[in-house]
SEGULUM-352749 format. One record per residue (C-alpha): residue number from 1; residue in three letters; chain; x, y, z. Coordinates in steps of 0.2 Angstrom, whole numbers. Layout:
! SEGULUM-352749
<zaro><num>NUM</num><residuo>Ala</residuo><cadena>A</cadena><x>X</x><y>Y</y><z>Z</z></zaro>
...
! end
This chain:
! SEGULUM-352749
<zaro><num>1</num><residuo>Met</residuo><cadena>A</cadena><x>-18</x><y>88</y><z>98</z></zaro>
<zaro><num>2</num><residuo>Glu</residuo><cadena>A</cadena><x>-6</x><y>95</y><z>87</z></zaro>
<zaro><num>3</num><residuo>Lys</residuo><cadena>A</cadena><x>4</x><y>80</y><z>85</z></zaro>
<zaro><num>4</num><residuo>Glu</residuo><cadena>A</cadena><x>-11</x><y>68</y><z>81</z></zaro>
<zaro><num>5</num><residuo>Ala</residuo><cadena>A</cadena><x>-18</x><y>76</y><z>69</z></zaro>
<zaro><num>6</num><residuo>Lys</residuo><cadena>A</cadena><x>1</x><y>77</y><z>59</z></zaro>
<zaro><num>7</num><residuo>Asn</residuo><cadena>A</cadena><x>3</x><y>57</y><z>61</z></zaro>
<zaro><num>8</num><residuo>Lys</residuo><cadena>A</cadena><x>-18</x><y>55</y><z>55</z></zaro>
<zaro><num>9</num><residuo>Glu</residuo><cadena>A</cadena><x>-14</x><y>66</y><z>39</z></zaro>
<zaro><num>10</num><residuo>Thr</residuo><cadena>A</cadena><x>3</x><y>54</y><z>36</z></zaro>
<zaro><num>11</num><residuo>Ser</residuo><cadena>A</cadena><x>-9</x><y>39</y><z>40</z></zaro>
<zaro><num>12</num><residuo>Asp</residuo><cadena>A</cadena><x>-22</x><y>47</y><z>26</z></zaro>
<zaro><num>13</num><residuo>Ala</residuo><cadena>A</cadena><x>-11</x><y>53</y><z>13</z></zaro>
<zaro><num>14</num><residuo>Leu</residuo><cadena>A</cadena><x>-10</x><y>44</y><z>-4</z></zaro>
<zaro><num>15</num><residuo>Val</residuo><cadena>A</cadena><x>6</x><y>38</y><z>-12</z></zaro>
<zaro><num>16</num><residuo>Ser</residuo><cadena>A</cadena><x>7</x><y>33</y><z>-30</z></zaro>
<zaro><num>17</num><residuo>Arg</residuo><cadena>A</cadena><x>-4</x><y>21</y><z>-40</z></zaro>
<zaro><num>18</num><residuo>Asp</residuo><cadena>A</cadena><x>9</x><y>15</y><z>-48</z></zaro>
<zaro><num>19</num><residuo>Cys</residuo><cadena>A</cadena><x>18</x><y>7</y><z>-31</z></zaro>
<zaro><num>20</num><residuo>Leu</residuo><cadena>A</cadena><x>9</x><y>-6</y><z>-27</z></zaro>
<zaro><num>21</num><residuo>Arg</residuo><cadena>A</cadena><x>9</x><y>-14</y><z>-43</z></zaro>
<zaro><num>22</num><residuo>Asn</residuo><cadena>A</cadena><x>29</x><y>-8</y><z>-40</z></zaro>
<zaro><num>23</num><residuo>Leu</residuo><cadena>A</cadena><x>30</x><y>-16</y><z>-26</z></zaro>
<zaro><num>24</num><residuo>Leu</residuo><cadena>A</cadena><x>22</x><y>-33</y><z>-33</z></zaro>
<zaro><num>25</num><residuo>Asp</residuo><cadena>A</cadena><x>35</x><y>-33</y><z>-48</z></zaro>
<zaro><num>26</num><residuo>Ser</residuo><cadena>A</cadena><x>48</x><y>-32</y><z>-35</z></zaro>
<zaro><num>27</num><residuo>Val</residuo><cadena>A</cadena><x>41</x><y>-48</y><z>-23</z></zaro>
<zaro><num>28</num><residuo>Trp</residuo><cadena>A</cadena><x>34</x><y>-61</y><z>-38</z></zaro>
<zaro><num>29</num><residuo>Gly</residuo><cadena>A</cadena><x>43</x><y>-54</y><z>-53</z></zaro>
<zaro><num>30</num><residuo>Asn</residuo><cadena>A</cadena><x>29</x><y>-48</y><z>-61</z></zaro>
<zaro><num>31</num><residuo>His</residuo><cadena>A</cadena><x>11</x><y>-39</y><z>-52</z></zaro>
<zaro><num>32</num><residuo>Lys</residuo><cadena>A</cadena><x>0</x><y>-54</y><z>-61</z></zaro>
<zaro><num>33</num><residuo>Tyr</residuo><cadena>A</cadena><x>8</x><y>-70</y><z>-52</z></zaro>
<zaro><num>34</num><residuo>Phe</residuo><cadena>A</cadena><x>-2</x><y>-62</y><z>-35</z></zaro>
<zaro><num>35</num><residuo>Thr</residuo><cadena>A</cadena><x>-16</x><y>-70</y><z>-29</z></zaro>
<zaro><num>36</num><residuo>Ala</residuo><cadena>A</cadena><x>-22</x><y>-61</y><z>-16</z></zaro>
<zaro><num>37</num><residuo>Thr</residuo><cadena>A</cadena><x>-28</x><y>-74</y><z>-2</z></zaro>
<zaro><num>38</num><residuo>Pro</residuo><cadena>A</cadena><x>-44</x><y>-71</y><z>13</z></zaro>
<zaro><num>39</num><residuo>Leu</residuo><cadena>A</cadena><x>-31</x><y>-72</y><z>27</z></zaro>
<zaro><num>40</num><residuo>Phe</residuo><cadena>A</cadena><x>-21</x><y>-58</y><z>16</z></zaro>
<zaro><num>41</num><residuo>Tyr</residuo><cadena>A</cadena><x>-37</x><y>-44</y><z>15</z></zaro>
<zaro><num>42</num><residuo>Gln</residuo><cadena>A</cadena><x>-38</x><y>-51</y><z>34</z></zaro>
<zaro><num>43</num><residuo>Gln</residuo><cadena>A</cadena><x>-22</x><y>-44</y><z>39</z></zaro>
<zaro><num>44</num><residuo>Thr</residuo><cadena>A</cadena><x>-23</x><y>-32</y><z>28</z></zaro>
<zaro><num>45</num><residuo>Gly</residuo><cadena>A</cadena><x>-39</x><y>-24</y><z>32</z></zaro>
<zaro><num>46</num><residuo>Ile</residuo><cadena>A</cadena><x>-44</x><y>-20</y><z>15</z></zaro>
<zaro><num>47</num><residuo>Asn</residuo><cadena>A</cadena><x>-59</x><y>-30</y><z>9</z></zaro>
<zaro><num>48</num><residuo>Cys</residuo><cadena>A</cadena><x>-58</x><y>-37</y><z>-8</z></zaro>
<zaro><num>49</num><residuo>Arg</residuo><cadena>A</cadena><x>-69</x><y>-22</y><z>-17</z></zaro>
<zaro><num>50</num><residuo>Arg</residuo><cadena>A</cadena><x>-55</x><y>-9</y><z>-14</z></zaro>
<zaro><num>51</num><residuo>Trp</residuo><cadena>A</cadena><x>-43</x><y>-20</y><z>-17</z></zaro>
<zaro><num>52</num><residuo>Ala</residuo><cadena>A</cadena><x>-45</x><y>-26</y><z>-33</z></zaro>
<zaro><num>53</num><residuo>Lys</residuo><cadena>A</cadena><x>-47</x><y>-8</y><z>-39</z></zaro>
<zaro><num>54</num><residuo>Leu</residuo><cadena>A</cadena><x>-30</x><y>-4</y><z>-30</z></zaro>
<zaro><num>55</num><residuo>Tyr</residuo><cadena>A</cadena><x>-23</x><y>-19</y><z>-39</z></zaro>
<zaro><num>56</num><residuo>Arg</residuo><cadena>A</cadena><x>-28</x><y>-7</y><z>-57</z></zaro>
<zaro><num>57</num><residuo>Gly</residuo><cadena>A</cadena><x>-23</x><y>9</y><z>-52</z></zaro>
<zaro><num>58</num><residuo>Glu</residuo><cadena>A</cadena><x>-44</x><y>15</y><z>-54</z></zaro>
<zaro><num>59</num><residuo>Leu</residuo><cadena>A</cadena><x>-36</x><y>21</y><z>-32</z></zaro>
<zaro><num>60</num><residuo>Ser</residuo><cadena>A</cadena><x>-20</x><y>25</y><z>-25</z></zaro>
<zaro><num>61</num><residuo>Ile</residuo><cadena>A</cadena><x>-16</x><y>17</y><z>-7</z></zaro>
<zaro><num>62</num><residuo>Thr</residuo><cadena>A</cadena><x>-14</x><y>24</y><z>8</z></zaro>
<zaro><num>63</num><residuo>Ile</residuo><cadena>A</cadena><x>1</x><y>27</y><z>18</z></zaro>
<zaro><num>64</num><residuo>Asp</residuo><cadena>A</cadena><x>-5</x><y>16</y><z>33</z></zaro>
<zaro><num>65</num><residuo>Glu</residuo><cadena>A</cadena><x>-16</x><y>6</y><z>20</z></zaro>
<zaro><num>66</num><residuo>Leu</residuo><cadena>A</cadena><x>3</x><y>2</y><z>11</z></zaro>
<zaro><num>67</num><residuo>Lys</residuo><cadena>A</cadena><x>11</x><y>-3</y><z>28</z></zaro>
<zaro><num>68</num><residuo>Arg</residuo><cadena>A</cadena><x>-2</x><y>-18</y><z>31</z></zaro>
<zaro><num>69</num><residuo>Val</residuo><cadena>A</cadena><x>3</x><y>-23</y><z>16</z></zaro>
<zaro><num>70</num><residuo>Cys</residuo><cadena>A</cadena><x>20</x><y>-24</y><z>19</z></zaro>
<zaro><num>71</num><residuo>His</residuo><cadena>A</cadena><x>18</x><y>-30</y><z>36</z></zaro>
<zaro><num>72</num><residuo>Ala</residuo><cadena>A</cadena><x>8</x><y>-45</y><z>29</z></zaro>
<zaro><num>73</num><residuo>Leu</residuo><cadena>A</cadena><x>23</x><y>-51</y><z>14</z></zaro>
<zaro><num>74</num><residuo>Asn</residuo><cadena>A</cadena><x>33</x><y>-51</y><z>25</z></zaro>
<zaro><num>75</num><residuo>Ile</residuo><cadena>A</cadena><x>42</x><y>-31</y><z>17</z></zaro>
<zaro><num>76</num><residuo>Ala</residuo><cadena>A</cadena><x>50</x><y>-22</y><z>27</z></zaro>
<zaro><num>77</num><residuo>Phe</residuo><cadena>A</cadena><x>41</x><y>-5</y><z>28</z></zaro>
<zaro><num>78</num><residuo>Ser</residuo><cadena>A</cadena><x>54</x><y>10</y><z>26</z></zaro>
<zaro><num>79</num><residuo>Thr</residuo><cadena>A</cadena><x>53</x><y>29</y><z>17</z></zaro>
<zaro><num>80</num><residuo>Glu</residuo><cadena>A</cadena><x>71</x><y>22</y><z>8</z></zaro>
<zaro><num>81</num><residuo>Thr</residuo><cadena>A</cadena><x>65</x><y>9</y><z>1</z></zaro>
<zaro><num>82</num><residuo>Phe</residuo><cadena>A</cadena><x>46</x><y>19</y><z>-7</z></zaro>
<zaro><num>83</num><residuo>Ser</residuo><cadena>A</cadena><x>59</x><y>35</y><z>-12</z></zaro>
<zaro><num>84</num><residuo>Arg</residuo><cadena>A</cadena><x>58</x><y>37</y><z>-28</z></zaro>
<zaro><num>85</num><residuo>Gln</residuo><cadena>A</cadena><x>37</x><y>29</y><z>-28</z></zaro>
<zaro><num>86</num><residuo>Met</residuo><cadena>A</cadena><x>30</x><y>41</y><z>-13</z></zaro>
<zaro><num>87</num><residuo>Lys</residuo><cadena>A</cadena><x>21</x><y>54</y><z>-20</z></zaro>
<zaro><num>88</num><residuo>Leu</residuo><cadena>A</cadena><x>11</x><y>62</y><z>-7</z></zaro>
<zaro><num>89</num><residuo>Phe</residuo><cadena>A</cadena><x>-2</x><y>76</y><z>-10</z></zaro>
<zaro><num>90</num><residuo>Asp</residuo><cadena>A</cadena><x>-14</x><y>82</y><z>-2</z></zaro>
! end
C-alpha cells in the first residue's frame, strides 16, 4: 500500500513549466515548429485544450504526462535527461 501511494505521488508530481518547451526545442530546434496531431493526442492521452495550456506554460506538466509525451515522440525518458529541469514540488 505504501509503495503504491509513493508511486502515485511521483507520477502526479509536477515538472517545471519550461521543461516541455525545452524538450521540444531540443528535438525540433524551436518548439514553434512542433504541431500536435490527433494521433499525438491519442498516444499521450492529453486533450487539445490541456496541451495548449501546457505548451503555453500556463500549466505544469506531470511526470506521467511527460513520460507519455517522450514515448509518443520516441525520446528516451530518464531523470538524467531532465536533471537540470526537474523541479519536483508538492
